[in-house]
C-alpha positions in Angstrom: 9.5 -27.0 -1.3 7.4 -26.4 1.8 6.0 -22.5 0.0 2.2 -22.2 -0.3 1.3 -21.1 -4.1 0.2 -18.0 -3.0 3.8 -17.0 -1.7 5.5 -17.9 -4.9 3.1 -15.8 -6.7 3.7 -13.0 -4.5 7.5 -13.2 -4.6 7.2 -13.7 -8.1 4.9 -10.6 -8.6 7.4 -8.6 -6.5 10.6 -9.9 -9.0 8.4 -8.7 -11.8 7.9 -5.1 -10.0 11.0 -4.7 -8.3 13.7 -7.2 -9.5 16.2 -8.3 -7.1 15.4 -6.0 -4.2 11.9 -6.9 -4.8 12.5 -10.3 -3.3 14.3 -9.3 0.1 11.4 -8.8 2.7 9.9 -5.3 3.2 9.2 -4.2 6.8 5.5 -5.0 8.3 5.5 -1.8 10.5 2.2 0.6 9.7 3.0 3.5 7.2 0.9 5.4 9.7 1.6 6.0 13.0 -1.1 7.0 16.2 -0.5 10.5 16.8 0.9 11.5 20.3 -1.6 14.1 21.8 -0.1 17.5 23.1 1.5 17.7 26.5 -0.7 20.9 27.3 -3.6 18.7 26.9 -2.5 16.0 28.8 -1.7 18.3 31.6 -5.4 19.6 30.8 -6.7 16.2 31.6 -4.9 15.5 34.7 -5.3 19.0 36.2 -9.2 18.6 35.6 -9.1 15.3 36.5 -7.6 16.3 40.2 -10.0 19.6 40.9 -12.9 17.7 39.6 -12.2 13.5 40.5 -14.5 13.2 36.7 -14.2 9.8 34.9 -12.5 9.5 31.7 -16.7 10.0 29.8 -17.2 13.4 31.5 -13.4 14.4 31.1 -13.5 13.7 27.2 -17.1 15.7 27.5 -16.1 18.7 29.0 -12.8 19.1 26.8 -15.1 19.0 23.6 -17.9 21.2 25.1 -15.5 23.8 27.5 -12.2 23.7 25.0 -13.3 22.3 22.0 -10.6 19.5 22.6 -12.3 16.5 20.5 -10.3 13.5 22.5 -12.3 9.9 22.5 -12.9 8.2 25.9 -10.2 5.5 25.3 -7.6 8.6 24.5 -8.4 10.2 27.9 -8.0 6.9 29.7 -4.4 6.1 28.3 -3.3 9.8 29.6 -4.3 9.2 33.0 -3.1 6.3 33.4 0.3 7.8 32.7 
């Protein structure tokens, strides 16, 4: 049949729980989507970068210290790439 035991067990369990509806493939999309950074914060990051020339590490530190905005260095990097 070309199907693993694990796949058969999974389908059987879904059929027992949900009936025929459970046999259809369900979405694999994550249930939690990443949060979008507010446009005001993105503008602030861009402004600070232009004014200071600082990199992502220092910008993240300044945002935390002066504005109480907690962004990871990677998030700052993504904002600067846009």
